[in-house]
Structure formats: structure tokens, C-alpha cells
VEXDREN-2710 file (C-alpha; in Angstrom, 1 decimal):
% VEXDREN-2710
k/r/px/py/pz
1/UNK/-3.4/-12.6/-0.8
2/UNK/-1.4/-12.1/2.0
3/UNK/-1.3/-8.3/3.1
4/UNK/0.9/-6.8/5.3
5/UNK/-0.6/-3.9/7.2
6/UNK/1.6/-1.2/9.1
7/UNK/1.4/1.8/10.7
8/UNK/2.9/4.5/13.2
9/UNK/1.0/6.1/16.1
10/UNK/-1.2/8.6/13.6
11/UNK/-2.1/5.7/11.4
12/UNK/-3.2/3.7/14.3
13/UNK/-6.6/4.5/15.1
14/UNK/-7.6/3.4/11.4
15/UNK/-5.2/0.0/11.4
16/UNK/-8.0/-2.2/13.1
17/UNK/-10.4/-1.1/10.5
18/UNK/-7.8/-1.8/7.8
19/UNK/-7.4/-5.1/9.2
20/UNK/-10.7/-6.3/9.5
21/UNK/-11.6/-4.8/5.9
22/UNK/-8.7/-7.1/4.5
23/UNK/-9.8/-10.2/6.2
24/UNK/-13.6/-9.3/5.4
25/UNK/-12.7/-9.4/1.7
26/UNK/-11.0/-12.9/2.2
27/UNK/-7.3/-12.1/2.3
28/UNK/-4.9/-12.7/5.1
29/UNK/-4.0/-9.9/7.0
30/UNK/-0.6/-9.6/8.5
31/UNK/-0.6/-6.9/11.4
32/UNK/3.1/-5.7/11.5
33/UNK/2.0/-2.8/14.2
34/UNK/2.3/-0.6/16.0
35/UNK/-0.1/-1.6/18.5
36/UNK/-0.3/1.6/20.6
37/UNK/-1.0/4.9/19.4
38/UNK/0.4/6.8/22.4
39/UNK/3.8/5.9/21.8
40/UNK/5.7/7.9/18.8
41/UNK/6.9/5.5/16.0
42/UNK/8.6/7.0/13.1
43/UNK/6.9/6.0/9.9
44/UNK/10.3/5.1/8.1
45/UNK/10.8/2.2/10.4
46/UNK/7.3/0.5/9.5
47/UNK/7.6/1.3/6.1
48/UNK/10.9/-0.4/5.7
49/UNK/9.5/-3.2/7.9
50/UNK/6.8/-4.1/5.3
51/UNK/8.7/-3.2/2.3
52/UNK/11.2/-5.7/3.3
53/UNK/8.1/-8.5/3.8
54/UNK/7.0/-7.7/0.2
55/UNK/10.8/-7.7/-1.2
56/UNK/10.9/-11.1/0.2
57/UNK/8.0/-12.5/-1.2
58/UNK/6.3/-13.0/2.3
59/UNK/3.2/-10.9/1.4
60/UNK/1.5/-10.1/-1.8
61/UNK/1.0/-6.4/-1.1
62/UNK/0.8/-3.9/1.7
63/UNK/-1.0/-1.2/3.1
64/UNK/0.5/1.7/5.2
65/UNK/-0.7/4.4/7.3
66/UNK/0.7/7.3/8.7
67/UNK/-0.8/10.6/9.3
68/UNK/-1.4/12.1/5.9
69/UNK/-0.1/8.6/4.0
70/UNK/2.5/11.1/2.4
71/UNK/5.6/10.1/4.7
72/UNK/5.0/6.5/4.7
73/UNK/4.6/6.6/0.9
74/UNK/7.8/8.4/0.5
75/UNK/9.9/6.1/2.6
76/UNK/8.5/2.9/1.1
77/UNK/9.3/4.2/-2.2
78/UNK/13.0/4.2/-1.5
79/UNK/12.9/0.4/-1.4
80/UNK/13.7/-1.5/-4.4
81/UNK/10.4/-3.2/-5.9
82/UNK/8.0/-1.2/-4.0
83/UNK/5.8/0.8/-5.7
84/UNK/3.7/2.9/-3.1
85/UNK/0.9/5.2/-3.7
86/UNK/-1.4/7.5/-1.5
87/UNK/-4.9/6.9/-2.5
88/UNK/-8.0/8.4/-0.7
89/UNK/-10.4/7.7/-3.4
90/UNK/-11.4/4.4/-5.2
91/UNK/-10.4/5.1/-8.6
92/UNK/-6.9/5.7/-7.7
93/UNK/-6.6/2.6/-5.7
94/UNK/-7.8/0.6/-8.3
95/UNK/-6.4/2.6/-11.3
96/UNK/-2.7/2.5/-9.6
97/UNK/-2.7/-1.3/-9.6
98/UNK/-4.3/-1.8/-13.0
99/UNK/-2.1/0.8/-15.0
100/UNK/1.0/1.4/-12.4
101/UNK/1.5/-2.1/-10.9
102/UNK/1.1/-0.2/-7.1
103/UNK/1.7/-3.1/-4.6
104/UNK/1.7/-0.7/-1.4
105/UNK/-1.4/1.3/-0.9
106/UNK/-0.9/4.6/1.8
107/UNK/-3.5/5.8/3.5
108/UNK/-3.7/8.9/6.0
109/UNK/-5.2/8.2/9.3
110/UNK/-5.7/11.9/9.8
111/UNK/-7.3/12.3/6.3
112/UNK/-10.0/9.6/5.7
113/UNK/-12.4/7.7/8.1
114/UNK/-13.1/4.2/8.4
115/UNK/-16.0/3.8/5.7
116/UNK/-14.2/5.7/2.8
117/UNK/-11.1/3.7/3.8
118/UNK/-13.1/0.5/3.4
119/UNK/-13.9/1.3/-0.3
120/UNK/-10.6/2.3/-0.9
121/UNK/-8.9/-0.9/0.5
122/UNK/-11.6/-3.1/-1.7
123/UNK/-10.8/-1.3/-4.7
124/UNK/-7.2/-1.8/-4.1
125/UNK/-7.3/-5.4/-3.5
126/UNK/-9.8/-6.4/-6.1
127/UNK/-7.5/-4.6/-8.9
128/UNK/-4.8/-6.6/-10.8
129/UNK/-2.2/-5.3/-13.2
130/UNK/-3.2/-5.1/-16.7
131/UNK/-0.1/-4.6/-18.5
132/UNK/-0.1/-7.8/-20.3
133/UNK/-3.6/-7.9/-21.4
134/UNK/-4.3/-7.3/-25.3
135/UNK/-4.7/-3.9/-26.3
136/UNK/-3.1/-2.7/-22.9
137/UNK/0.6/-3.1/-23.5
138/UNK/1.2/0.7/-23.0
139/UNK/0.8/0.0/-19.4
140/UNK/3.6/-2.7/-19.4
141/UNK/5.9/-0.3/-21.4
142/UNK/5.3/2.5/-18.9
143/UNK/6.0/0.3/-15.8
144/UNK/9.2/-1.0/-17.6
145/UNK/10.6/2.6/-17.9
146/UNK/9.7/3.1/-14.1
147/UNK/11.8/0.0/-13.4
148/UNK/14.9/1.6/-15.4
149/UNK/14.8/4.7/-13.4
150/UNK/14.9/2.7/-10.4
151/UNK/17.8/0.7/-11.8
152/UNK/19.5/4.1/-12.4
153/UNK/19.8/5.2/-9.2
END
């Protein structure tokens, strides 16, 4: 898969760990920046940059970093077709893909360290949406309802 990675200045210290982990798992990491943690960058700008690539089909999934992960998550979810979640544990990271079709993982660079981040990223990237699997149709039904909410804005 092609994975876009973007961060603001607060997420920057964790960014290279994310890029290296994505690559070590056999995926292509598309580094969208920032490339300097000393310069303040607004997380909505980075969320939009990543989200637009995902909308255009240039990448398969994304990983966004900011201080808590929350601001980047809120901004990303304003874009149609972007389903972002803050996950600081492996269960949420894979379950959100499997049940909710999450396509953007948000991490807080000031919340978790490199080792937990590696495990969370692995869980996110190994997961696949199971909504079309036999006996799992309820997940597709719920995701369809979320899409209707998005369309009603």
C-alpha cells in the first residue's frame, strides 16, 4: 500500500519512526512533511494535504501526527471520504479499520512514544475492512449509515 504521512511541528519528533515503520512493514511511505519541528505549522493544513491525496486516490491510507492526535483527526474528518481516528492502542487501530473502515490513523506525538507507535501502525496497516465478509454485514450497514450522515451535511 501507499501510505501518506504528515505532521505538524508537535508530531514531527515521531514522524521518522512512522515513516520507517511503514517501510519496514513493506509499504511505500509518502512523506508530506513537515521537515522541521522548530517551525510552527497548523495541523489543519497538514490534514488537508494528506486528505486531498487520499481523496484523489494517490494513496491508500494515511497517518497524521500532531501533539495529541485530536486536532489532526478533527480536521481530517471534515473532508469527504476521510475517516480518521485517534488510536493510541493496537485494538482500536485494527478494529477501526475492520469495523468502521477507518482510512487515516491519527497519533499524538506528545502522547505516545516510538515503540507503542510501531505496534499501533502495524495493527492499522495489517487490518482490512470486514463488512463484506459473511456474517459481518452489520459493519457495512453501519458504515453506510455514516456515509449517509456525511452526504446530509
